[in-house]
C-alpha positions in Angstrom: -3.0 -5.6 13.5 -2.8 -7.0 9.9 -0.4 -5.4 7.8 -3.0 -4.8 4.8 -4.2 -1.8 3.4 -7.9 -1.1 3.4 -7.9 0.7 0.3 -5.6 -1.1 -2.1 -5.8 -4.5 -0.1 -1.9 -4.6 -0.5 -0.4 -7.3 1.8 2.9 -8.1 2.6 5.2 -9.9 -0.1 7.6 -12.8 0.7 10.9 -13.6 -0.7 14.4 -14.6 0.4 17.3 -13.1 2.0 20.3 -14.2 0.0 23.8 -14.0 1.9 27.2 -13.3 0.7 27.7 -17.2 0.5 24.4 -17.6 -1.4 22.4 -19.3 1.2 18.5 -18.3 0.7 16.5 -17.8 3.8 12.5 -16.8 3.7 12.0 -13.2 4.6 8.8 -10.6 4.7 8.5 -7.7 2.6 6.0 -5.8 4.9 3.7 -2.9 3.5 4.3 0.8 4.5 1.2 0.6 6.6 -0.2 4.2 8.2 -3.1 5.1 10.4 -4.8 7.9 8.8 -7.6 10.1 10.2 -9.5 12.0 7.4 -12.4 14.2 7.6 -15.6 13.1 5.5 -18.2 15.8 5.0 -21.0 13.5 3.6 -21.0 11.4 7.2 -20.1 14.4 9.3 -17.0 12.6 10.9 -13.8 11.4 11.0 -12.9 8.1 9.4 -9.5 6.7 10.1 -8.0 4.0 7.7 -4.9 2.0 7.9 -3.5 2.6 4.4 -0.7 2.2 3.0 1.7 5.1 1.0 0.2 4.3 -2.2 -3.5 4.2 -0.8 -2.7 7.8 0.7 -2.1 8.6 -2.9 -5.4 6.9 -4.1 -7.3 9.0 -1.7 -5.6 12.0 -2.6 -6.4 11.1 -6.4 -9.9 9.9 -5.9 -11.3 12.0 -2.8 -12.1 10.4 0.5 -15.8 10.4 -0.4 -15.0 8.1 -3.6 -13.0 6.0 -1.6 -15.3 5.6 1.5 -17.9 5.0 -0.5 -16.2 2.0 -2.1 -15.4 0.4 0.8 -19.1 0.5 1.9 -20.0 -1.2 -1.2 -17.3 -3.7 -0.8 -18.8 -4.4 2.8 -15.8 -4.1 4.5 -16.5 -4.1 8.2 -14.7 -1.4 9.3 -14.9 1.4 7.3 -12.7 3.1 9.6 -15.5 4.1 12.1 -14.2 5.9 15.1 -15.9 5.6 18.6 -16.9 9.6 18.7 
């Protein structure tokens, strides 16, 4: 599973580990991606999304209807369809 938020599009960041002797090695800052299930009244079913913590706040602010509509408009192949 790719570490990418379906709502915000946030992906991993990259940087350096810096040791005490100041040697640098590459590292990765992963996004806090969660699987979250939302009820969408207009679709009459649940939708499961892979969202970051910021994505969850976005859904709370804008509403699940607007977010799902935006995902469909973007043509996101998996708008979180669940097999039920």
